[in-house]
C-alpha positions in Angstrom: 17.2 -25.4 6.4 14.1 -23.5 8.0 14.6 -20.2 9.6 12.0 -19.5 12.4 11.2 -15.8 13.0 10.1 -14.5 16.4 7.6 -11.8 16.4 6.3 -9.9 19.5 2.9 -8.3 19.7 2.2 -5.1 21.5 -1.1 -5.4 23.0 -3.5 -2.6 24.0 -2.1 -2.3 27.5 1.4 -1.7 26.1 2.5 -5.3 26.9 4.7 -7.2 24.7 3.4 -10.8 24.0 4.9 -13.6 21.8 2.8 -14.5 18.8 3.2 -16.8 15.7 4.4 -15.4 12.4 1.6 -13.0 10.8 0.8 -13.9 7.3 2.1 -11.8 4.7 -1.0 -10.6 3.0 -0.4 -8.1 0.1 -4.0 -7.1 0.1 -3.7 -5.3 3.3 -1.4 -2.5 4.1 -0.3 1.0 2.5 1.4 1.5 -0.8 2.8 5.0 -1.0 1.7 7.1 -4.1 3.9 10.2 -3.4 3.6 13.0 -6.0 0.2 11.5 -7.4 -2.9 13.5 -7.5 -6.2 12.6 -6.2 -8.9 11.9 -8.7 -11.5 14.7 -9.2 -14.5 12.3 -9.2 -14.6 11.1 -5.7 -17.8 12.0 -3.8 -18.2 12.2 0.0 -21.0 13.2 2.2 -20.5 15.3 5.3 -22.4 15.8 8.6 -24.5 18.4 6.9 -25.8 15.8 4.6 -24.3 17.6 1.6 -22.6 15.4 -1.0 -19.5 17.1 -2.4 -16.4 16.3 -4.4 -13.4 15.5 -2.2 -10.9 17.7 -4.3 -13.5 20.6 -3.9 -12.9 20.6 -0.2 -8.9 20.6 -0.3 -8.0 24.2 -0.4 -5.1 23.9 2.2 -2.8 21.2 3.6 -5.2 18.3 4.3 -4.8 15.1 6.3 -6.9 12.2 4.8 -7.8 9.6 7.5 -9.5 6.5 6.1 -11.3 4.4 9.0 -14.6 2.6 9.6 -16.5 4.0 12.7 -17.4 0.5 14.0 -13.8 -0.8 14.0 -13.0 -2.7 17.1 -9.3 -2.5 16.6 -6.8 0.3 15.5 -9.1 2.8 14.2 -10.0 4.2 17.7 -6.3 4.4 18.9 -5.5 6.1 15.5 -8.0 8.8 15.9 -7.1 9.3 19.4 -3.5 9.8 18.2 -4.9 12.5 15.8 -6.8 14.1 18.3 -3.8 14.4 20.6 -1.4 15.8 17.9 -3.9 18.4 16.8 -4.3 19.4 20.4 -0.6 19.6 20.9 0.4 21.2 17.8 0.8 25.0 17.4 -0.7 25.0 14.0 -4.3 26.0 13.8 -7.0 23.7 12.5 -9.1 25.0 9.7 -6.6 27.7 9.1 -3.1 26.1 8.7 -4.6 22.7 7.7 -7.7 20.5 8.0 -8.2 16.7 8.8 -10.9 14.8 6.7 -11.8 11.4 8.2 -13.7 9.2 5.7 -15.3 5.9 6.4 -14.4 3.2 3.9 -17.4 1.1 4.9 -20.2 2.2 2.7 -22.9 0.9 5.1 -22.1 3.3 7.8 -24.3 6.4 8.6 -23.9 9.9 9.3 -25.3 9.5 12.8 -22.5 7.1 13.7 -19.9 9.4 12.0 -21.4 12.4 14.2 -21.2 10.4 17.4 -17.6 9.4 16.7 -16.6 13.1 16.2 -18.3 14.0 19.5 -16.3 11.2 21.2 -13.0 12.5 20.0 -13.7 16.1 20.5 -14.2 15.2 24.3 -10.4 14.2 24.4 -9.1 17.6 23.3 -8.7 21.0 25.0 -9.0 23.1 21.7 -12.5 21.8 21.0 -13.9 24.8 18.9 -10.8 24.9 16.6 -10.5 21.3 16.2 -14.2 20.8 15.7 -14.0 23.3 12.8 -11.0 21.7 11.3 -11.7 18.0 11.7 -14.5 16.9 9.3 -16.2 13.4 9.3 -17.5 11.9 6.1 -19.2 8.8 4.8 -19.2 7.8 0.9 -20.6 5.4 -1.5 -18.7 2.2 -2.6 -17.6 3.5 -6.0 -16.0 6.7 -4.5 -14.4 4.7 -1.5 -12.7 2.3 -3.9 -11.4 5.2 -6.1 -10.2 7.2 -3.0 -8.4 4.2 -1.2 -6.9 3.0 -4.4 -5.6 6.4 -5.3 -3.7 6.8 -1.9 -2.7 3.2 -1.8 -4.7 2.3 1.3 -5.3 -1.5 0.9 -7.9 -3.2 3.1 -9.8 -6.5 3.2 -13.1 -7.4 4.4 -13.5 -10.3 7.0 -17.1 -11.0 7.9 -18.6 -7.7 9.1 -15.2 -6.2 9.9 -12.0 -5.2 7.9 -8.4 -5.8 8.1 -6.4 -2.6 7.6 -3.4 -0.8 8.5 -3.1 2.5 10.4 -1.8 5.5 8.3 -3.0 9.1 7.2 -2.0 10.8 4.1 -1.1 14.3 3.8 -2.3 16.1 0.6 -1.2 19.5 -0.6 -3.8 22.3 -1.4 -3.7 21.4 -5.1 -4.5 17.7 -4.4 -1.1 16.1 -4.4 -0.1 13.4 -2.1 3.0 14.6 -0.4 3.5 12.5 2.9 2.3 9.4 4.7 2.3 9.2 8.5 2.0 5.6 9.6 1.1 4.2 13.0 -1.2 5.2 15.7 1.1 8.0 17.3 2.3 11.1 15.8 5.3 13.1 16.6 4.1 17.0 16.8 7.4 17.9 14.9 6.8 15.4 12.1 3.2 16.3 11.9 4.1 20.1 11.6 6.7 19.5 9.1 4.4 17.3 7.0 1.8 20.2 7.0 4.3 22.9 6.2 5.9 20.9 3.4 2.5 20.0 1.9 1.7 23.7 1.8 4.7 24.1 -0.4 3.8 21.0 -2.6 7.0 19.3 -1.4 6.8 15.5 -0.9 9.2 13.1 1.0 9.3 9.9 2.9 8.3 9.7 6.4 10.6 10.0 9.3 9.2 6.8 10.7 10.6 4.7 8.0 12.9 3.3 10.7 9.9 2.3 12.7 8.3 0.6 9.6 11.6 -1.2 9.3 11.3 -2.4 12.9 7.8 -3.2 13.1 5.6 -5.4 10.9 1.6 -5.0 10.6 -0.2 -8.1 11.7 -3.5 -8.0 9.9 -4.9 -10.9 12.1 -4.3 -9.0 15.3 -4.7 -5.7 13.7 -1.7 -4.4 15.4 2.0 -3.4 14.7 4.5 -6.1 15.9 8.1 -6.0 16.7 10.1 -7.9 14.2 12.8 -9.2 16.4 14.4 -11.3 13.7 14.9 -8.4 11.4 16.4 -6.2 14.1 18.8 -9.0 15.4 19.8 -9.8 11.7 20.7 -6.2 11.1 22.6 -5.9 14.4 24.6 -9.1 13.4 25.4 -8.0 9.9 26.6 -4.5 11.4 28.8 -6.2 13.9 30.2 -8.7 11.3 31.0 -5.7 9.0 32.6 -3.9 11.7 34.8 -6.9 12.6 35.6 -7.5 9.0 36.7 -3.9 8.4 38.7 -4.0 11.6 40.7 -7.1 10.5 41.2 -5.6 7.0 42.5 -2.4 8.1 44.2 -3.4 11.4 47.9 -2.2 11.3 50.2 -5.0 11.0 52.5 -5.6 14.0 56.3 -5.3 13.3 58.2 -8.4 13.7 61.0 -8.0 16.4 
């Protein structure tokens, strides 16, 4: 007996389109490494051309954001989501927290990184504060492998591009991974709580675990897709359980 799953894809216009089942590729996605510490030998290069250790930059709650700047897919919506939540949050960038965006494509240049930063700063109102607190970097292939492996960010090259998921990692001031925020939109409350808890060194699962259950990542389309089968199956199981419990505990009618 074969079970055919129906998956819907949400396109860039917010429309829902039916698509075929996406392949389950374990090489692409995010594996949470909560409570683990970043290695101390990861080097990154900033817009000032200075090559520094990643851990030397982390002296406050830090959001790590792995993208590649040429990405034609989810990288741009992801960084737009970051720009929006930073602009809306009452936390102060560069004081309460910082965001470090790192390209995982070792061929990309600082010129491209700087152009990308300029693009996203044009989307916000708090330009000066966000510019100071949102730093863009490139890196070498060895450091990229160490960094992405340390945080569980798994991606796969396909030609000149990459298949990857959309996620950011929140790091405590002492370099511990405390939270993952997945997807391309971030709730200001969840973002704020992730920063506050990271400052205390507290780790925990993301609020949007429910959204992860409802959506699956399609590495081919580089989008998150609604898994209708999983949702419908859960509803059916819940209804069946309710009926079963009702029948078991239903008061017996007295015979006349």
